[in-house]
N, C-alpha and C positions, 0 to 999 in steps of 0.2 A: 687532211686532218681527220676526216670522217673515217678513212681507212685505218689510220693509226688508232683511233678510238675503238674501232671494231676489233682490231687485233688485241688491244688491251682487254676488252670485255671477254673475248674468247679465251685469252690466256688465263684470266682469273676464273672463268667458268671451268676450264679444264683443271686448274689448280684445286678448286673446290671439290671436284670429283676425285682427284688424286688423294686429297687428304682423307676423305671418307674411306677410300680403299685401303689406306695405310693404317687404319685403326682396327686391329683384330678384336678388340675388346669393347664392350659397352661400358663407358665410364659410369653411368648412372647405376647399372646393375653391380658393377665392381665395388663402388662406394657403399652401396646399401648392404653388402656382405659384412661390413664392419659395424653395423648397428648392433647394439647389445654388448659390444666389447669395450674393454677398458681403454683409456687414453694411451696407456703405455703399450698395450697390445697392438693398437692401431699404429703407433709410431714404429714398433718393431717389425710389423708385417706389411704395411702399405708399401707397394712397389710401383711407383709411377714410371720408372724407366721401362718396364715391360710393356707399358701402354704407349710408349713413344714420347713421354713427357720428361722434362727436367723440372726439378722442384727445389725450392728454397727450404731451409730448416723450418720446421713448424713453429708457430707461435702458440704457446700453451698458457691457458689461464684456468681458473677453477671451473668455468662453465663453457669454455670453447677450446677447440683444437683447430687451428687455421693453417692451411697450406696454400701457398701460391705456386701454381705450376705453369710452366711455359712449354709451348709447342713451337719449336723453331722451324721456320719455313724459308727456303731459298727460292726466290722468285726471279726467273731469268728475264732479262731485258732483251727483246728481239732486236737484232741488228741486221742491216742489209739494205737492199733497195726495195722498199715497200711498193713502189710504183710498178716494178716488174715482177712482183710476187716472190722475190727471193728474200727469205728471212732466216737468219742464223740465230738460234736460241742458245743460251748458255755461255756465250762468250763473255757477257757481263751480267751480273745479277746483284740483287741486294737481299739482305737477310732481315726477317722480321720475327718477332716472338709474340705469338698470341698468348694471352694470360687467362688463367682460370683461378678464381679464388674459391677454395673449398673450405667450408666451415662445418665442423662436427659440433653439434650442440650437446654438451655434457651435463648429466645430472649425477652428482656424487661420483664423478670420474668415469661414468659409463656413457657411451654415445647413444643418444636417443633419437637424433635427427641429423640429416646432412643437407646442407644447402650449398649452392654454388652459382657463380655468375661469371660471365666473361666469354670471349669468343672461342677460347680453346676448350670449353666444356663440352 
């Protein structure tokens, strides 16, 4: 049981390293480039796909522009004989979507601040 727990911890640790390497852009810096722009300009030019995210359609109000973005991850489930040290990864896996909620604060339709929360941010 301890060996199985160790393998799980190592797998998640490696997964964490892998996700950082797969992000060629700094999300914070990218989002701050849109401050001072109109809500419509942000909607026209924001491209989460190039950052490796999927997004829903934005929610628009007079004072906020809200996006929920998802970062899909495929986590392999090790299979094999753990007692003998033979483990096959990738034969079975499960998918999860980490979410990030991105909120542009608008004043007269212009982005003045951006806030976000969630594991995918």
